[in-house]
N, C-alpha and C positions, 0 to 999 in steps of 0.2 A: 178636588182631590185631584192630587197630581201626581202621578206616582214616578220616583224617579231610579235611577237606572235603568232604564226605560222595558227593555223584555220581560212579559211576565210566560213566555213560554223558556225561556232559560231558566227558569224555577221547577221546571220539572224535573232536575238534576237531582232532586230531593227526593223525588219516591222513586228513582231508580235504586237510591242508596239508603238504605235503611240506618245506616250510621246516622246519614246527616239531619238532624233535629231538622222542626219548622217551629220558629216562636217567634210571637207577635206581641211585642208590647203596645200598649196601648193608655194614651193620658191624654187627659180632658181637659181642653181648653179652657185657660182664665176660669177654673171652674167655680169658684165662690161669685166672681162678678156673674157670670154666666148663668147662675142659678140666682142667682138676682135681677137679671134681666129678664128670666124665662116667668120671675115670680109678677112682674111688674115691666111690661113692655114700653112704658116710657122711657125706660132707660137706655134701648137698642143704639148703639153708635153712638153712647156717651161715653166720658170717662169716668169709671165707675171704680171705687177703689175700697176696699175691705179691709176692717184691720182696728186699733184698738183705740184709748183713748187720746189727743194730742200733745197732750202733755208727754207721755209718758209711753204711747202706744206704739206700733210699728206695724208697715203696710203685711197685713195676710196674703193677698192677693191683687192682683190690679186688673182690669183689660184689658183687651191691646189698645184700645183707644189711650190709653191712662200709659200704658208704656212707652208711647211715639213722644211722650213728656218727658221720660227718665225716672219713671217712677218705676220699682220693683219692688219684689219681696223679701222682706226684713228691712226695710229703710226705716227709718224714723218719718211717724204718722208728719210732725211738724216740716221735715225736709220735702214730703210729697206735697205739703201744700203750699210750700213756694215754689213748687216746681210747675206744680198742676193747679192751681187758684181755682181754677172754676169745676175741679176734680166732684164729684160725687159721693163723698166718703158717707158708707154706712158700718155698720156694725158685725160682728162677727155673728151669725148665724148658726150655730153647728148641729142644731138639732136638725135645721132645716136642710143643709148638705150632705148630712147621713143619712135622711130619708131618701134625697135623691139617687145617692152612692148606690144603695141597698139593690137600688131599682136597675141601675147600669151593671152590675155586677151580675145580677138575676140573667142580664142576657150573656153576659160574658161565659157562666155557667150553661145556655142551653146549647154550645158548642164543644165545649171538652168539659170534663171533671179534673182539670190540671191549671188550676187558675192561683197563680201566687201573686196575690194583694201589695201591694209594695208602698202603698198609701189610702186616702180616703177616695183618691182618681187618678188613681196608673195602677197596671198591672200586667204582669206577665200570665204567659197565656202559653200552653203547648198544645200545639192541632198536629202534631207529629201524625195521629191513631185516628185523626178525624177527620182526612181529605178522602176516604171512601163515601161518605154521607154528606161530606157539606162542600166538597170540590178542593183546589188547590189553595194551601196557604193562604194566596193573594186574594181570592175569591172569600173565604172566609172572612178574612179583615174589612172588606169592602159590605160584606154582607152585617157585620156588626155595626161599623160604622153608620151606615143606612137605618138599621133598627133602631140605634141610640139616639140618632134624629128626629127620626120617625117615632116614635114611642116616648120621647120625654123631650125634645126640641133642643138637645145640645147636641154640640159639634166633637167628636174625639179624633186623636189624629193618630196613626200608628204606624210599626216599625219592622216592616219581616225581613227574618233574618234565620241563618241556621244557630244563632247563640244568642244569649239573654243581652250578653255586652253590646253585641253591634245591634240588636234589635230595638235596644233602650237608646243612643245614639240616634238611629234612623230615625225614631219616633217624632223627635225635636229640629229635624232638616227643612219643614214643609208647614210648618205651624200658621195660621190653625187649620184644622178638617184637611190635614195634609197625610196621604201614604205613601210611606218611604221604602221602597225593595233593593234589599241587597243579596244578590242569588250567591252562593255558595261560591262560585267561578271570581266573583268581580269583589270579595271584600277585601282585600289592599287596594283595588280601586278606591275603592271609597273610604278607606281607612287611613292612607296614605298623605294626603293634604288639608289633613283635620288639624286644626293647633291641638297642643296639650292639653290645654285647660277643658278640652269637651271628654278627658279621660274621667271616671270614677277614682276618688280619693286624690285627686291633683290639684290639691289648691294653691292659692299664692305663694305660700312659702316656697314649696316644692317643683312650682313651676318657674320661682326664682334660682331654685339649686340649679332645674334643668338646664334654664337658660345658661347659667354658665359654666356649663358643657356643650353650651351651642345648639340643644336640643330647643326647637321650638314645634314640631310638627310630629306627627307620628312618626312617619317617614323615618325622621332623624331619629326618633328613638327604637327603632327599629332594625337600624344598621350602629345602634351602640354597642360597646363588647359588656354581654353580661356581665364580666369580672369586675368590669367598671361601676356597674349600674351599683352591684352587690356590695360593694366595697363603701358606696358612699349613703345608700338606701336600706342594704340589710335585704330580707326576704322581699321586700316590697316594690324592689329595685328588678328583679327578675321576673316578678308578678307583672308590672308595669312593661316589660317587654314583651310576654307574651300577649300581653294584653293589644300593646302595638301592631299586633299581627293579628288581632281579631281570633286568636286562641281564648277560648274559655267556656269550658267542660262542665260547668254548673249546671245540676238538672231545675225544673221550673219545680217548685216544694208548695202542694197544694196544703193549705193545713191541717189537714187532716192528718199528712204526716209529717208535719212539723214538730220538733223539739216541743215546742212551746206555741201555744195562741193568744195571743194579747192584743190591748191598744193603747194609745197611748195621747196626750193631747198638749201643747204645748199651746199655754192661752197668751190673747190679746193685752191682758193686762194682769200684773200678776195678784195672786189669792191671798189673799190676808187675812181672813177667816175660818176658822174650821170648819163651820156649818155649809158654808159656799163650798169647801173643799170636800165636804161628802155627799151636797149635791152634784159636784162634778163626776164624784166616783161613783153613784148611783148610775149617771149612764155611762159612764167606763163599764160598769159590771153586765148591765142588760146590753151592751153591745156585744162583750168577748161572750156573757154566755147565750146568745142567736148565732155565733159565729160557729161556737163548741156545738151545739145544737144542728145546727144545719150539717156540721161535718159528721156529726155521730160520735163526736170523740168527750170523753168526759177528763177530768183533770185532778191532780192528790194535791201537788203545790201550789199556792197563792201567791205571789209576789207582787208587791206596792214598790211602784219606783216615783220615788219624788226628785226632785231637782231644784234648787232655791235659787231665787234670783241674782244671787253671785254665780252659777252654776256648778256649785259643788250637788253631786249627786249620793242618793241612798237608795236601799232595798231594804225592805224587812217580810218575809216569807214567813209561811205556818205550813208544812205538810198537816193533812188530813188524814185522820184513820181507814179513808174511803173516797175514790174519786166524787167528783160531783160536776157538771156544768148549771148548777140552780142558779141563776143568776141573786137572788133573795139569799140564799150561803155565799156566795163569793162577794157580793156587797156588806154582808156583816165581817164577814172577816178582813176582809180591807179595810173596814172602819176599827175596828181593833187595833189592825197593825197601826193604824195612824196615829194611834194614843202613842206607836212608840219613836213618833218620830215630832218634829219643831214646828210643824204645819199649825198655825194659829200663831203662835212668834217668831216666824220669819217668813218673808215672802217666798210667796210658791208660784217659780216658771212653768213648771210642769209635772204632771201624775200621771201614772200607768197604771195597770193591772196586767199581768198574764197568769197564764196556768198551764204547768207543766208537770213530768211523769204522767202523758197520756194516754188513755185508752179506748182504744175503739169498739164503740158500742155493736157494728153489727149491723145488719138491714134496720131498716126504719127506727134506729136509736134503742135496739130492745134490751129490756132490763135483765139483771141475772136473777139469777132463783132468787138471792137473799132480798133483792130490792121488790120484788113480786108481792107487795103487800098493799095495803089501803092506802097507805100513808104516802109512799113513793107513787102509786099509780096516781091519785089525785093530783100530787104535786107537779107530775108530768103533764097530766089534762092542762092544768092551770098554765104553766108555763107553755104549752099548746096557743092558749087563749089568748097568752100575753104577747107571744110573736105576731097574732094576727091583728091583732088590737094596736101594737107599734109599727107594724106595716102600713094599718091605716092611716093612723092619725097622728104617727111620731114618737118619738122617746121621751116628751113632757107630757104624755095625755095620762100616765100614772106613775103616781110616787108614794113610798111607803109612807106613813102615818108619821113615822120618826122626825120627817121635813119638816112638818107641819107642827112641832108641840112647842113654837115659839112665834 
């Protein structure tokens, strides 16, 4: 762990000005391959590549040993095999990765309730209000990294900065097991020399368009006229200009403050069978319901998201008469919504479930007077027991009988 922009004392500036936030972005290092090594130590220091089938699959994630050969995520497996013929190719074990992810996020929540998950292996933490209990933001980042390694056996890289944008860039600067600190008074020093491809939302097309304006670094972008950028890129132009100077006022949005809570999965191989899709929906429904119970919220509108293999995306929604956080009900509704799609007739690349129109339940998920009857109490007790079983044995430990009828 080697902090950059070295002095940690300069980070005290954050505590002297209440308007300056302390944001940590945490990103697990080569998460899928790292879990495989965790479960099978014989794979340590070997080129491990996790992904789909050779004839049509893509790389989901690659160990750092494999990356030395040019292997990277979203790359066709066939090409990865050519680049790294001695690589160890393994299938995606999403249920296992989710189990480990839950353990990691539990550590994050020990330091602050303001945790915004970005994916299964990364999150923003706002620790502005946590410094009295746990020390400086840099100390908190170090403690989290040490706990993840000691309790789980994996490494995580961290970026500490006054904003989400800068913290996320920082976490990627010194991987693996890296800690990069960007104090408030050194943001421009950190950003200015960086290539523009480091900026969110700047893909190859935008990079090419910026290059036509002789813009290749953050500094060059910050020096360009906002009017010129808006003429060429619209509102995105002015947003890029702000980000180039490290201006990002977005808050860390914990799940219980979000407008919706959901989860989606992009599959290593296309799903062509409706029953297989229902099994994936079961996993998604269970994960979403547990996240909602953890945050003591319920949702009234259930939305199913489907992306076909030609990247056409559709959604189907249903609004219930009353809110729910029950996995069985969420699963049942999404299965009925599935019938309004072409799943089973067209190959599917992605499935997702989300709940919106959220309501906060209050302390310990307290039920309303209307819900305080035997049926709802039994359902709540059942969900609590299921959460415990899933935590101990994984998401595949329990399935509804409908999945075994054929």
